[in-house]
N, C-alpha and C positions, 0 to 999 in steps of 0.2 A: 474015083480017087483023085484025079486032077481038080475036080470041082470042089471037093472037101478041103484040099490044101489051099485053094484060093480063098475060101471063106475064113479059114484060120488066119491067113496072112492079112486080110482086110481087118479082122478083129484086132489083131496086134497093132496094126497101123493106127487105128482109131484110138486105142488105149494110149499109145505113145504120143499121139497128137494132142490128146486132151489132158495129159499129165501136167504140162506147164500151166495150163489155165486153171486146173484144180489146185495146183500148188499156189498160184497167184491168188486164187480165191480164198485158199486157206490162210495165206499170209495176210490177205486183206481183212479176213474175219478176225485173225489173231491180233492184227494192228488195231482194228476197231475195238476189240475186246480190251486190249491194253489201254487204248485211249479212254474207253468207257470207264476202265478201272481207275485211270489216273484222274479223270474229271471229277469224280466225287471227292477224291482226296484234295484236289485243288479247290473245289468248291468249299469243302470243310475248312481248309486253311484260310480261304478268303472270308468265310463266315466267321471264323475264329478271330481274324484280324478285325472284322467289322464289329464283333462283339466287344473286343478289347477297346476298340475306338469309342464305341458307344459307352462302355463302362467308364473310360477315361473322360468322356464328355460329361457323363453324369457326375463323376467325381469333381470335375472342374465346376460343373453347375452347382453342386452342393457347396463347394468352397466359396464360389462367387455369391451364392445365396446367403451363406453364413456371413460373408463380408458385408453384403448389403444389409443383412439383419443387424449386424453389429453397428454398422454406420447409421442405420435407421433408428437404433436404440438410443443414440445420442440425440439430445435436444439442444436447443439454443441456450439452455441454462447449464450445460455441462461442457467440460473440455478435457482432453487427454493430456495427462501430466506424466513425463518421463521420470522414473525413479530408479536409482542405482543402489542395490543392497549387496552385502557380502554374505555368501553362503559357503561355509566350510573353507574360507580363505579365498574364494573365487568371486569375482564381480558378476552380478547378475542384474540384467536390465529388465525392468518391468514397466508396464504402463497402467496407469490407474485413472479411472474417470472421476473427476472432481466437480461437484455442483458449486455454482456460484450465484450470487444474488443478481437477478436481472436488473437492468437500469429501468426504473419506472419514470415515465415522463411526468413532469410537474403538472399538477392540475391547476386550472385557473382558480384564483381565490373566490370564496363565496361572498357575494355582496350582501351587506346588511340592508335593512329597510331604508336607513338614512342614505346610504350610498346609492341605492336604486332611485331614490327621490332626488339625487343630486345635491343633497345638503352638504356633503363634504367639499363642494366647490366654493362654498361661502368663505370669503377671506375675512381676517380680523387682524388688528394691530399687534396682538400678542402671538400670532401664528400658532394658535391652538390646534391640536390634532383631533379634538372632538368636534363632530359636526354640529352639536348642540351644546350650548353653555349658558348658564345663568348665575350671576353673582349679585347678591343683594345684602343690604344692611338688615340684620334680623330685627332690630328694635324699631327702625323707622320704615321698613319695607321698601326703602329706596333701592331701585335697580341700578347697580353699578356697571354691569356688563350683561349684554343681552345678545345672544346668537341663536336664532331660530327657536326661541323658547316656547313658542305657541304650537309647535308641531308635535302631534302625538306619535310616539314611536314605541316599539317593544322595549320593556324595561328590565327583563330578566329577573335576577334575584333582588333587585330593588323592591320587588313585590313583598319580600319578607318584612319590610318595614311596616307595611299595612297589616300583615299577618300578626306582627307583635302588638300593634295597636288594638286589634280586635281581641286578642287573647288577654291582654292586660285589662282592658276596659270591660270585659265580660265577667270579671271577678271570679273566674274559676279557681278551684283549689290548685295552687302552684306546687303543692307537695304530692298531688295525686300521681301515681305511677302509670305511665302510658307504655304500651307495647308496640313495637314495629311489626307490621304484618305484610302479607303479599300485596295488599292494596297500596302500600307505600313505595313499591318498586317503580322506578322511572321508566314508563313505557312511551314517553314522549321523545326524549333524547337518549335514552339508554345510558345514562350517566351512572357512575359507580358511587358507592357509599361505604363508609366504614362501619355503619350500623347494620348488623346482620338481622335477618328475619328472626323475631323472637327477642331481640334486645329490649330491655326495659329501663326507662329513665323517668325521673319526675318531670312534670310539665315545666318546671323552672329550668331544669337541665336541657330539655328539648329546646326551649326558647333561647337559652344561652348560646348553644352551638349553632342554632339556626341564624341568629343575628351575627355572631362573631366570626363563624367559619362557613356560613352559608350551607349548612348541612340540610340537604333536600329531604331526606326521609324524616328528619325531625320536624321540618315545617309541614310535611304531609300528615304526620301523626297528630300535630296540633290541630290541623283543620278537621281531620276525621273525628276527633274526640270533642268536638264542639256540639252542643245540644242541637240535634237535627242533622248531624253529620256534615260532610264537606259541602253539599249544596247550600245548606243554611249558613255555613261559615262564609262562603263566597258571596252570598247575598248580603251578609253583614259587612263584608269588605266594601262592596259597591255602595251600600247605604252610607257608610262612614265617609267614603270619597265624596259622595254627593253633599253630605253635611258640611264638609270642609271647603266646598266650592270647587272641587276638582272636576271641572266640566269636560275635560278631554281624557278622562281616565276610565278604564274598564278592566275588571279582573275576571279570570275564569278558573284560577287555581290558587293555592296558598304557597306555592314554591317559586313561581316565575319561570318554570321550564317551558311553558307554552308561550309562543310568540304572540298570542292573542291578548296577553296582559300588556296593556299600553297606557301611556301617560305622557303628558308634556312636561318640559322642565319647569314651567310655571306652576303646574299642579304639584309636582314633586317638592318644590320649595315650600308649599303650604303643608305638605305631609311632614317634612323635616321639622318645621317649627311646631307642629302639633305633637309629634312624637317626642320632641325635646322636653316637653312638659312632664314626661314620665321618667323618674330617676332610674328605674330598673332597665329601661330601654337604653338610656345613656350609658349605664354601667356595662351591660352585656355587650353592646355594640363596640365599645372601646377597649375591652379586655384584649390582651395580646396572647394569652395562653389560658387554657382551661382543661381540667382532667375530669372525665366522666367514667363511671363504672356500670356499663350496660349488662353485665354478666360476663364472667370470664375475666380476662386481663383488662386493666384500666386503659382507656384511650385518651391520648393527649391531643387536643386540638389547638390550632394556631389561627391568628387573625388572617383575614383575606386581604387586609390593607396594611402594607408595611409602614405607611406614614404614621400609624398609631404609635410606633416605637421610636419615631424620629423626635429627638429633643427640641428641634426647631419648630415643632408643631404643638399647638394646644387644641386638641380635637375633643369636642364634647359629645359628638354623635357621628356615626358614619355607617355606610352600607355600600357594598360593591355588587356588581352583577355582570354576567356574561352568558350570552348564547349567540350563535352565528347571526341571527336576525337582528339582535340588539347591539352587537359590537360590545366594546368595553364601556361600562357605565359606573358612575360613582356619585353619591351624595354625601355632603359633610356639613356639620356645624363646627365652626372653629373661631378662635379669637386671634385677631391680628392687631398688634399695637393697641390693645385694650378695646378693640371694636369687635362685636360679635357679627360674624359673617356666615351666610349660608351659600354653599356652592353646589351646583348641579352640572354634571358632565355626562352627556349621552353620545353613543355611537362613536367611540374613539377607536382608532385602528392601532394595534400594537399593545403588547401585554402591559407595559408600564407607561403608556402614553397618557392615561387619565391622571396618574399621580404626577407626571411631568407637567401636565396642564395646570394642576393645582399649585405646583411650585411656581410656575410662571405668574399665576394670579396673585399668589402670596407676595412675591417680590414686587410685583406691580403696585399692590396696595401699600406695602411697606415703604416704597419709594415715593409714594404720592401723599402729600399732606392732606388730611381729611377735609380741610377747608377749600382746597383747590382741586380735589379729586374730580376728574372728568368722567361723566357718564358716557359709556361707550355702548353703542347699539349697532348690531349687525343683523341684517335681514335681507334676503334675496341678493347677497353679494355686495350690499352697500354698507359703508362705514360712516 
């Protein structure tokens, strides 16, 4: 009996002794459970905040990217212009991109063949703008002014004066109708023309506008419709030049668009005097206006030399020419104080400089008495 009571007493003592530890353990577990429960919530909240932050970052990144895109879409030829408009009585500010023309740096001038050779440095008493000049008495062939006249240079559309010589002297039918074809398109300088492909004109009309207004497709059609075609026509041009004693002259086409058409001023003076013998060349080259009907509406052409319409001038024959390699060129036969004069100007810089040079020479000749007129010669810079 006593031993049993002792065992019960020890058992109760152990239970009571372990109760606080169990309670502490339970509390620890409960606390751990609560912390564990709170931790996922905190983690979720933190993750949510990070997600929002990332989303915000992406949003800002998108906005920034759009801003960069908008900025990048502007180029140096555009600018942003502020514009204020009224919408239902309220001011609204908008911005609009406006394109503007860029500033193109000036290109250096293209030097002509004469300038490349330094001929423009030759000085003369009349201060001519032409690098090459020749003035002579048509009847006596006396040279009155000479400036680099022996140098062969590109002659541009002065070529058409020889073209007219070959056409007239070939005795072809001037009333024959010629058509403009693809072969007449300028593939040398890519110049424009008022004569469309398929245009039809008589040989006389083609010659008229080629001489008076320097119509390139007309001059090309004249060459193509020569017996044997353009090669035979060019051969005839060079043969005629040789017959006239034009030793520094060479032709490769009937228009003068090629810079390989070359001649000296001395040679061109011979050509002017020979062409002057043909009344039709005198008439066509000195007309100021002419109307042709190539099919469709009529076309009115004007002279390429405004001196023809100047009452102070008596011009019997003329031709102008221009390509970059030749500069501004002009040949004329004129009468000054009853004296027939031939003038040649090559490689002039400036649109009206060749006509201005002709005016200087005319005044010089008019102011000088024929008996005391001094022969002026310029070559290699010497007067």
